[in-house]
C-alpha positions in Angstrom: 127.3 165.6 75.1 130.0 162.3 74.3 129.1 158.9 74.6 131.9 156.6 74.7 131.2 152.7 73.8 128.1 153.4 74.7 128.3 153.2 78.7 130.4 156.4 79.8 128.3 159.9 79.1 131.1 163.3 79.8 129.5 166.2 81.0 129.9 169.5 82.7 127.9 170.4 85.0 128.1 173.9 87.0 129.1 174.1 90.7 125.6 175.6 91.2 123.8 172.5 89.2 126.0 169.8 91.5 125.7 171.0 94.6 121.3 171.2 93.9 121.9 167.5 92.3 123.5 166.3 95.8 121.2 168.2 98.4 118.3 167.2 100.1 114.8 168.7 99.2 116.2 171.3 96.6 114.2 170.8 94.1 115.8 169.9 90.1 115.8 167.1 87.5 119.1 165.4 88.7 119.5 163.4 92.6 122.9 162.3 93.3 122.8 160.3 96.1 125.8 158.1 97.8 126.2 154.6 98.3 126.9 152.7 101.2 130.7 151.3 100.3 131.5 155.7 100.4 133.7 156.7 102.5 133.1 159.5 105.2 133.7 163.3 104.7 138.0 163.2 105.8 139.1 165.9 104.2 139.7 169.3 106.9 139.4 172.7 106.3 142.9 173.5 104.2 142.5 170.4 102.1 138.7 172.2 101.5 140.8 175.8 100.7 143.0 174.4 99.1 140.5 172.8 96.3 138.5 176.1 96.3 142.0 178.5 95.4 142.4 175.8 92.3 138.9 176.9 91.2 139.3 180.6 91.9 143.2 179.9 89.9 141.6 178.1 87.2 143.4 175.1 87.8 141.7 171.6 87.1 140.6 170.0 90.0 139.9 166.1 88.1 136.5 164.4 86.6 133.7 163.3 89.2 132.6 159.8 89.1 128.6 158.8 89.3 127.1 155.9 88.4 123.6 156.0 86.7 120.8 154.0 89.1 118.4 155.6 86.8 116.9 157.2 83.8 113.1 157.1 82.9 112.8 160.8 81.8 112.6 159.2 77.8 113.1 162.3 76.6 111.4 164.6 78.8 113.7 166.2 80.4 111.8 167.4 83.6 112.1 163.6 84.6 114.5 163.0 87.8 118.0 161.1 86.3 119.6 159.5 89.8 122.9 158.8 90.1 125.2 157.1 92.6 128.3 159.3 93.7 131.5 156.5 93.0 133.9 159.2 93.1 134.4 162.8 94.3 132.8 162.7 97.5 135.9 164.9 99.5 135.4 167.5 96.5 131.6 167.3 96.3 131.6 167.8 100.0 134.1 171.1 99.9 131.8 172.6 97.3 129.2 172.5 99.0 130.8 173.5 102.2 131.8 176.9 100.7 129.0 177.4 98.7 126.6 177.1 102.6 129.9 179.8 104.1 131.5 181.1 101.7 132.9 184.1 103.2 134.7 181.7 106.1 136.9 181.3 103.2 138.3 184.6 102.8 142.5 185.7 102.8 143.5 189.0 102.7 146.2 187.5 100.9 144.4 186.9 97.8 144.3 190.8 97.4 146.8 193.5 97.0 147.8 196.2 99.0 146.5 199.0 97.2 143.6 199.6 99.5 145.2 198.4 103.2 148.0 201.5 101.8 144.6 203.6 100.9 143.1 203.2 104.7 146.2 203.2 106.5 146.4 207.1 104.9 142.7 207.3 105.3 143.3 206.4 109.1 146.2 207.7 110.0 148.0 204.2 110.6 151.4 204.6 108.6 153.4 201.4 110.8 153.4 197.8 109.9 151.6 197.3 113.0 148.6 199.4 111.8 148.4 198.0 108.7 148.9 194.7 109.9 145.5 195.6 112.2 143.7 196.5 108.9 144.3 193.6 107.2 143.2 191.6 110.5 140.1 193.6 111.0 138.7 192.9 107.3 139.6 190.1 107.5 137.4 189.1 110.7 134.7 191.1 109.4 134.3 189.7 105.9 134.2 185.9 107.6 131.9 187.0 110.3 129.0 188.2 107.0 126.8 185.1 106.7 126.9 186.2 103.3 127.6 188.6 100.1 124.6 190.5 99.5 123.3 193.7 101.4 121.1 191.9 102.8 123.8 190.4 104.8 125.0 193.4 106.3 128.1 193.0 103.5 127.7 197.0 102.9 130.7 200.1 103.2 129.0 200.8 106.4 129.5 197.8 108.2 133.1 197.3 107.3 133.6 201.3 108.2 132.6 200.4 111.6 134.6 198.1 112.5 137.5 199.7 110.9 137.2 202.4 113.4 136.3 200.1 116.0 139.0 198.0 115.9 141.7 199.8 113.9 141.2 203.0 116.1 139.9 201.7 119.1 136.7 203.2 118.9 134.5 202.2 121.5 130.8 201.9 120.3 127.8 203.1 121.1 130.0 206.3 122.7 129.4 209.8 120.5 132.5 210.3 119.5 132.6 206.7 117.6 129.0 207.7 116.4 131.0 211.2 114.8 133.8 208.8 113.9 131.1 206.8 111.9 129.3 209.7 110.0 132.5 211.3 109.2 133.9 208.4 106.7 130.7 207.6 106.1 130.2 211.1 104.4 133.8 210.6 102.6 132.9 209.6 99.0 136.3 208.6 98.4 136.4 206.4 101.2 133.4 204.7 100.7 133.5 203.9 96.5 137.0 202.6 97.8 135.3 199.8 100.1 132.4 199.0 97.5 135.1 198.7 94.7 136.5 196.0 97.4 133.5 194.4 98.5 131.9 194.0 94.8 135.7 192.8 93.9 135.0 189.6 96.7 132.0 189.4 96.0 132.5 188.4 91.8 135.7 186.3 93.1 133.5 184.3 95.5 131.1 183.4 93.5 131.9 180.1 91.6 128.5 178.7 90.8 128.8 178.8 87.4 132.1 177.5 87.0 131.9 174.0 85.2 133.2 170.6 87.0 134.1 168.2 84.4 131.6 164.8 85.2 132.1 161.5 83.7 128.2 159.0 84.1 129.0 155.5 84.3 125.6 153.6 82.7 126.5 150.3 82.3 125.1 147.7 84.5 125.9 147.6 88.2 127.8 144.5 88.2 130.5 145.7 86.3 130.8 148.7 89.0 133.4 146.3 91.5 135.7 146.4 88.2 135.2 150.1 88.3 135.7 150.8 91.6 138.8 148.5 91.6 140.2 150.1 88.4 140.5 153.3 90.1 142.0 153.0 92.5 144.5 151.6 90.5 145.6 155.0 89.9 144.8 156.6 93.1 145.7 155.9 96.5 142.5 157.8 98.3 141.0 154.3 99.1 141.6 151.6 101.0 141.5 148.0 100.0 138.2 147.9 102.5 137.4 150.2 100.8 137.2 148.2 97.4 135.8 145.4 99.0 132.7 147.4 99.5 132.4 147.3 95.6 133.3 143.9 95.1 131.5 142.8 97.9 127.7 143.9 96.9 125.9 141.2 96.4 126.8 139.5 99.5 123.7 140.5 102.5 123.3 139.6 105.4 120.9 140.4 108.4 122.9 142.4 111.5 121.1 141.6 114.6 123.2 143.7 117.1 121.9 146.6 117.5 125.4 148.1 118.5 127.0 147.0 114.9 124.2 148.9 113.2 124.2 152.3 114.8 128.5 151.7 114.2 127.7 151.7 110.6 124.8 154.4 110.8 126.8 156.7 112.0 128.7 156.9 109.0 125.4 157.5 107.1 124.1 160.4 109.8 127.0 162.3 109.3 126.8 162.4 105.4 122.9 163.3 105.9 123.9 166.2 108.8 126.1 167.8 105.3 122.5 167.8 103.6 124.1 164.7 101.7 121.3 161.8 100.5 122.4 158.4 101.3 121.0 155.6 99.8 120.8 153.4 102.7 119.5 155.9 105.3 116.1 156.2 102.1 116.2 152.4 102.0 115.9 152.2 105.6 114.5 155.6 107.5 113.4 154.9 110.9 114.5 151.8 113.8 112.2 149.1 112.3 113.3 148.9 108.8 117.1 149.5 110.1 116.7 146.4 111.8 115.2 144.2 108.9 117.9 145.9 106.5 119.9 143.8 104.4 123.4 145.1 104.8 126.1 144.9 102.5 129.8 142.2 104.1 131.3 145.5 103.8 129.3 147.3 105.7 128.6 144.5 108.4 133.2 144.3 109.7 132.8 148.0 108.9 130.6 148.2 111.7 132.1 145.0 113.7 134.5 146.3 113.6 133.6 149.8 115.2 131.5 148.1 117.9 135.0 145.7 118.5 137.0 149.2 119.0 134.3 150.7 121.7 133.8 147.5 123.7 137.4 146.6 124.1 139.5 149.5 123.4 142.1 147.8 125.5 142.7 145.5 122.7 142.0 147.7 120.1 142.3 151.7 120.9 140.3 154.1 119.1 139.3 154.1 115.2 140.0 156.7 112.6 136.9 158.1 112.1 137.4 158.5 108.6 138.6 155.3 107.2 137.3 151.5 107.8 138.5 150.2 110.5 140.8 147.4 109.2 140.0 145.4 112.7 136.8 143.5 111.7 138.1 142.7 108.1 141.2 141.3 109.6 139.8 139.4 112.8 136.8 137.8 110.9 139.3 136.1 107.6 141.4 134.6 110.5 139.2 133.3 112.7 137.8 131.3 109.2 141.0 130.2 108.5 141.8 132.7 106.0 144.8 134.2 105.0 144.4 138.3 105.2 146.3 138.6 101.4 143.5 136.6 100.3 140.8 138.8 101.7 138.9 138.6 98.9 137.5 135.4 99.4 136.2 136.2 102.6 132.4 136.0 100.8 133.0 132.7 100.0 134.4 130.9 103.1 131.7 132.7 104.9 128.6 130.9 102.4 127.0 128.0 104.6 128.1 129.9 107.5 125.8 131.8 110.6 128.1 134.7 110.8 125.4 135.7 113.5 127.2 132.2 115.9 130.4 133.3 114.4 130.2 136.9 115.6 128.8 135.5 119.4 132.3 132.8 119.6 134.9 136.3 118.7 133.0 138.3 121.0 133.5 135.9 123.7 137.2 134.9 122.4 137.6 138.9 123.0 136.1 138.6 126.4 138.4 135.9 126.9 141.3 137.3 126.0 141.3 141.0 127.1 140.3 139.2 130.9 143.6 137.5 130.6 145.3 140.7 130.0 143.2 142.7 132.2 145.7 142.1 135.0 148.3 144.7 133.6 146.8 146.4 130.1 143.5 148.0 132.6 146.5 150.0 134.7 147.6 153.4 133.4 149.0 156.0 134.6 147.0 157.7 137.1 146.8 161.0 134.8 146.7 159.5 131.9 143.0 159.1 130.3 143.4 156.7 127.2 144.0 153.2 127.8 147.5 152.4 126.1 148.7 150.1 123.9 151.6 148.4 123.8 150.8 145.6 120.5 150.1 145.5 117.5 146.6 144.7 115.8 148.1 141.4 114.5 149.5 139.8 118.2 145.7 140.8 119.8 144.1 139.0 116.5 146.6 135.5 116.9 145.7 135.7 120.9 141.5 135.8 119.4 141.7 133.3 117.3 143.9 130.7 119.1 141.3 131.3 121.9 138.1 130.9 119.7 140.0 127.7 118.1 140.5 126.0 121.4 136.2 126.6 122.5 135.3 126.3 118.9 135.3 124.7 115.3 134.9 127.3 112.9 133.8 125.2 110.1 131.5 123.2 112.0 130.4 126.4 114.7 130.3 123.2 117.9 132.6 123.3 120.9 135.8 121.3 121.0 135.4 118.7 123.8 138.1 119.5 126.1 138.0 123.2 126.3 138.5 124.0 129.4 141.2 122.8 129.6 143.0 124.1 126.8 141.4 127.6 128.3 143.1 127.6 131.2 146.4 126.9 129.9 145.9 130.1 127.6 145.1 131.9 130.7 147.9 131.5 131.5 150.5 131.3 128.2 149.0 134.8 127.0 149.9 136.5 130.0 153.9 135.3 129.2 154.0 135.0 125.6 152.2 138.9 125.0 155.5 140.6 127.0 157.7 138.5 125.7 156.7 138.7 121.8 156.6 142.4 122.6 160.4 143.1 124.5 161.8 141.1 121.2 159.7 143.0 118.5 158.5 139.5 116.9 155.0 141.6 115.7 157.2 144.2 114.1 156.3 144.8 110.7 154.9 141.5 110.6 153.3 140.1 107.4 149.8 138.1 106.5 151.6 135.0 106.7 152.8 135.1 110.0 149.9 135.3 111.8 147.9 132.5 109.4 151.0 130.4 110.4 150.6 131.2 113.8 146.9 130.7 114.4 147.5 126.9 112.6 150.6 126.2 114.8 148.3 126.5 117.8 152.0 128.4 119.2 150.3 129.9 122.6 148.9 126.4 123.7 153.4 125.4 123.8 154.7 126.3 127.0 155.9 129.7 126.9 160.1 131.2 127.7 161.9 129.8 130.2 164.3 131.5 132.6 167.4 131.5 130.6 164.7 132.5 127.3 163.5 135.8 129.6 167.1 136.3 130.8 168.5 136.3 127.3 165.4 138.8 125.7 166.0 140.7 128.8 169.6 141.8 128.7 169.3 142.2 124.4 166.5 144.8 125.0 168.1 146.7 127.9 171.2 146.4 126.0 169.1 148.1 123.0 167.1 149.3 123.7 167.3 151.6 127.2 170.5 152.7 127.7 169.3 155.4 124.9 167.2 156.8 126.3 167.7 159.9 126.5 164.3 161.5 127.7 165.2 165.1 128.9 162.0 166.0 130.7 160.4 163.4 134.1 157.2 162.4 132.0 157.3 158.9 130.4 154.8 158.2 128.0 152.5 154.5 129.3 152.6 153.1 126.3 156.1 153.2 126.5 157.4 148.8 127.0 159.1 149.9 129.8 156.3 150.9 131.4 154.4 147.2 130.2 157.3 145.3 131.8 157.0 147.8 135.0 153.4 146.7 135.2 154.8 143.1 135.2 157.5 143.2 137.6 155.2 145.7 139.9 152.2 143.1 139.9 152.3 142.0 143.6 153.2 145.2 145.0 150.2 147.0 144.7 147.9 144.0 143.3 147.6 145.1 140.3 145.8 141.8 139.8 143.8 142.4 142.3 142.4 145.3 140.4 144.7 148.9 141.2 143.6 150.7 138.1 146.0 153.2 138.7 150.4 154.4 139.3 152.5 157.1 140.2 155.7 157.2 138.0 158.4 157.5 140.5 162.5 158.1 139.7 164.5 156.8 141.8 167.7 158.9 141.3 165.5 162.3 141.0 165.5 163.9 137.4 166.9 167.3 139.1 169.7 165.6 140.5 170.6 164.0 137.3 170.3 167.3 135.4 172.0 169.2 137.2 175.0 166.6 137.5 175.4 166.0 133.9 177.5 167.7 131.5 175.8 170.8 129.9 176.0 168.9 126.8 176.0 165.3 127.9 172.7 163.4 127.7 172.4 160.9 130.0 169.0 158.0 129.8 166.9 159.4 132.8 163.8 157.8 132.1 165.1 154.3 131.2 163.5 151.6 133.2 166.7 151.1 136.2 165.6 154.4 137.4 162.1 153.5 137.4 159.6 152.2 140.1 155.6 152.5 140.4 153.9 153.1 143.6 150.5 152.7 143.9 148.4 156.2 142.7 147.9 158.5 146.0 151.1 157.2 147.1 154.0 160.1 146.6 157.4 159.4 148.9 157.8 162.9 148.7 161.5 162.8 148.7 161.7 165.1 146.4 164.6 166.2 144.7 166.4 163.4 147.0 167.1 159.7 147.1 165.1 157.8 149.6 168.3 156.8 151.2 169.0 160.6 151.5 165.8 161.3 152.7 165.5 158.8 155.6 169.0 160.2 156.2 167.9 164.0 156.6 165.1 163.0 158.3 166.9 161.2 161.3 169.6 163.4 161.6 166.9 166.1 161.9 165.4 163.9 165.2 162.0 163.3 163.2 162.4 159.4 163.0 163.8 156.9 165.6 166.5 154.6 165.1 163.6 151.8 164.9 161.9 154.0 162.3 164.3 154.5 160.3 164.9 151.2 159.9 161.7 150.1 159.3 161.0 153.0 156.4 164.4 152.2 155.3 163.5 148.7 154.7 160.0 149.3 153.6 161.0 151.7 150.6 163.6 149.4 149.4 161.4 146.8 149.0 158.4 149.0 147.7 160.7 150.2 145.0 162.5 146.9 144.5 166.0 148.9 145.1 168.6 148.3 147.4 170.3 150.9 148.8 173.8 149.8 148.2 173.5 150.0 144.7 172.6 153.8 144.8 175.5 156.3 143.5 177.7 158.1 146.5 178.7 160.1 144.2 176.9 161.2 140.8 178.8 160.9 137.4 177.7 159.0 134.1 179.5 156.2 134.8 178.3 155.6 138.7 174.6 156.4 137.6 175.2 153.4 134.6 176.7 151.2 137.0 173.6 151.7 139.3 170.9 151.2 136.1 172.5 147.8 135.3 172.6 146.8 139.4 168.6 147.6 139.7 168.0 146.3 136.3 169.0 142.8 137.8 166.9 143.1 140.5 164.1 143.6 138.6 164.6 140.6 136.1 165.5 138.8 139.5 161.8 140.1 140.4 159.9 139.1 137.4 160.8 135.9 137.4 159.9 135.2 141.2 155.9 137.0 140.5 156.0 134.6 137.8 157.1 131.7 138.5 154.2 130.2 137.9 153.9 131.0 135.1 157.7 130.3 133.3 158.7 126.8 133.0 161.5 125.4 134.2 164.6 125.2 131.9 165.5 122.1 130.3 168.4 120.3 131.9 171.5 120.0 130.3 
């Protein structure tokens, strides 16, 4: 073992030794636990298989970095040494997964085909299909065995039975199957070939004695943040939020919100489920200790972000299970007036503040924003399961922080006087700014400074866009986006911005504001007509907003491949509608679809279709300005 400057030890550990040290309830003179700042388990089976393949081929797999928590052996080798796993969790877990079920990693491609050729001759399966069947049966059989020993059933007779049953298609539990199996088991050359192959597979699978390079940092724990951050400079494995996990180890707090605590412990439970030992679980093994536990600021913001995503899915969507969500970190920074690119200063900014009280203010402000946007965000296509997300994270954070600043002083944590009037104003303004900014791509690719400047300037308290501003944005958005929508099918994604705009336009048509929760998407000129009319190689904007309407879920016009006017005329011609009924339905459907029949093309071609789209688009714009007139200030007088 080599020592570098007295703080670093370099060693080589067997895989067997490493797995023993990381596993619970296994006697070993070494113990590796997982510190709270480690990310979750994120590698999929493919990445795990690639690591195992590298080991088998003798390729380097990098070093593990451990931090020695304690070494009280005093020269006695039988005293346990304890370490934190700082870097290498994904690789270590891949090794644990492999050693627990190495058979599942077997691949026939690792072995040459002489065995397959031999078996093809013996089983009279000379075609390529027959040889492929042999490969498939061998692979599935090996993967299905629980280990590589005789007690696991890993022996030639077991493979023989699988080959007879699945390659020769002989039904088991029949006399013929018993005879065939007996014949091949009695064939010593056949059995010898299988045994040699199985022994080769078993030897190749055993990586227990493979050496893994390990670097052990033995310095003071106050140096861990620097080590962790230096580690991040040479790799893209860690997010900037995970770096804070080590930098903020000294900032601890109690967490009173059980849902936030539960979100934190889900991550640790996942590690425990994989037989890792977690420092956090050792410190707080039961609910009472979890409640009394001192959590780091990183843990708190990690759990806070998960909690917010779960409580407000329409605002934040689903978080990834493998990385810390940015939501809790970014939102807390913005709420205390700190630019997100200066997040390292957050512990100082929170010093002396009641995080519990600030958390309550953030949740209340988030609830306000969700209620305000609920008329459009709560409504989705009837077949959609998830709530659509139209906005960026920064956009929604800017609204929450504005709502918080209107009611509360984030420094004194006191309510502001006169906040109710400003909250009422926000209730009208946010709905307008939300759509307006999305259509003009205001938050697309935005940096940290834009969020900070917007919050500081209270933009959402200023009057929202006027009618003229809306018309300019509408026309620019339509010309730049809608006539180039070349969807071929009928399905339109609910999170498309044109669907969001239609929700605003149809708000009073089927009582979105009063609580309708699902809608049906209607093509005014049916997709079937458009696909039939367009040239073979032409691409038409079938799903542009000018051809779409929303109807309450369950309300289907059942006009099939006809426009509503064609459908009603056909019904009248067949005597199924009287003149008065025709006129009533005609007016009702024009109103429901927000489409004047005079705009429907008499003969369908690319030019007439685009004329129709532009005319209907004018109707939709006017409808929006009518529905939301109380939220739109008048244009300034020239």
